[in-house]
N, C-alpha and C positions, 0 to 999 in steps of 0.2 A: 528495391530493395537496397540499394549503396546507401542509401539515406537512412532506412530502416536499422541496417547493422551501426551506421556510423553514430545514429542515437542510442542504443544498446552498448555502443561502447564509453559513451559519454556519458551515462548513467551510472556503470559500472566502476569508472574513473571518480565520478563524483560521490556514489556512495563508499567507496574504498575510502575517500580521503575524509568523510565525517565520520565513518565506523571503525575505522582501523585505530589499535591501538598507538601505533606509531603517530598518527598525524592530525587523530580526532581531540589529544588535549592542546591543540596549536591552532584549533578554530573554533569560530561562535557554531555550533552544532547549529542552532534555530535560524539562525542567520543563513548559514548556507543550506540548510533542508531548505527554506524558504524559497530562496532563490534558485538552488536547483531543480524545485518542483516547478518553480513558473517557467524556468528556460526550458526544460522539456517539452511540458505542456502547450508552450506555444511554438514550440519547433512541430511538436505533431499536430498542430492545429493548422500551421503553414504547409504542412506536408501532406495533410489528407485532414478534413473536418467531416467525412462524409457520416460517421456515427451520427449525426446532429442532426441529419436528416431521417434519418433510419429510427429514431430515439421520439418516444410519445414524453413530455415532461406534463404531465396532467398531473394534479393533487394526489391521484391515487397513487402513482410511482413516488411521491416524497412520503405517502404516509408507511406503502411497502418498504421504502430505504428504510424508515425507523425500525418496522418490524426486525430484519433482517440483521441491522445493528445490534438490538438488544438479543436476538437468538442466536449472534456470534458473540457475543459479552458470554451467556449464557456456555455456550462453548468453550470458551478460553479460561471461566474460572474452573468448569470440571477438568479439563485438559491440566490447568494447574495446579489442584489437589491432586490428582493423579500421578503429575510428573512430580511433584515434592515427595510423594508417598516411595516413587520408585528409583530416584535419582538425588544423591545427596547434594550434587552439584547443581541441580535445577532451581532453586528457589535463591542463593547468590548470585545466579546468573540474569535470572528476572529481575533482584532490587539492582543488579548494574544499570540494566535498560531503565528504571525506574527513577535512576540517579541523575540522568542527562537533565531530569527536569528541574532540578536543584537550582534553587536561585532566579529562576523565573519566573515571571508573573504567571496566574493561571487565567488571568481572564485573556492577557496576548496569548498563550500555549491555545486557549480554546479558539479564539478570535483566529488564529494562524491555521489552526486545523479544519477549523469549520469551512474558513473562506476560502482559505488556499491551498493546504498540502494537500488536504484528503481527495477535496474535487479535481485538482492537477494528476494526482498521482493514477486516478483510476484516466481521465482523459488518456492520459501516454501510453500507461499499461494494457489497458483492454482497450479503449476509443480508438490508440493506434497500431501497440504492436500487435495484440493480438489478433486484431480485427483485417490489419495486415496480410498477419502470418495465415489466417482461416480462408482468407481470399485467396492467397498464393498456391497454399498447399492445399490441406482441407482444415474441417471445423476443429475436430479432434485434433490434430497434429498442433494447429493454432494455439488451441487452450495447454495442452501438454507442456510444450515447449516455453511458450509466455510465463505459465506457472514456475515452471525451474528455473527460469531465469530471475523470475522476480523473487525467489526466493536465495537465488547464489548471489546474486548483488551484494546482499549481506553477510554473506560468507566470511567479508573482509573482519569483520567485528569479533572472529574467532569464538563467537557467544552462540554454542548450540541451540539455545531456546528462541532466540532470535530469529535463525533461522529458520526454525520449526514454527514458527508464529508469522513469519514472514508466509511460508508455503502453504500452512491452512487457511491462512487467511486467502490468500493467492488460489487455491483450489477453488472456494467460498465462491469469490467474487470472478475468477475466471470460468467457473463450472455456471454459475449463472448468466454471464456474457455468451457462454456456450449454447446455453438453450434459450434463451431469453434477450436477443439482441436488442430488440425493441425496448428494453426495460432499463439501457443504460444509465438515465438521471436515477433510477430505483438503487441502481448501483453506486454512481456517483456519492448518494445522500449517504447511503450505508455505511460506505468507508467514512466520510468525513464524521459523521455521527459515531461510528464506532470507536475511531481514534480518540475523540475528544471524552469520551465515556471512559474508556479503558484505562485512559493515563491521566484524567485529571479528574471528571465526577464521580468515578466509582471505579478506581485503582482495583487490582485484583491482590 
């Protein structure tokens, strides 16, 4: 449990540095995100890679992951329209998120999200954090706590829309892992494909 807590603290510090208005201007976001995701995934695999033995890596899960990503993109498209209608601050905050890709190569971002960032986040948050908490407490408690922590590590951004986006995505991925832990590969694929779709290929 001590390793898990320290890993979450590390994730919180790294995400705070990347997203906080006080520190974000002084770091290369994409380099730090890539290194942070890689570090956390390596640590989680080192501490507990049990999800790999429990997961089915069939072509069915690849296709399922793509379907989940498409559905999640639709949820976010709808949420963007509704939030823009309800709140004046919503669209400006979303634009700030998209501003992080200014000057970066779309091809480079696509590769980083598909191959490294998306998969690494799921390996850490669902494959390690949620799995560990679910085994130590209960599956429901593991799901709730992991989802809340996943959203709150983005709080340093002071961007309500980013925190809510992380909360919604965390509910979807965490909920899927809670119900279908053997579908971990589908969840990994969905995170990677959704990342690059919503951020690069088909921005909302």
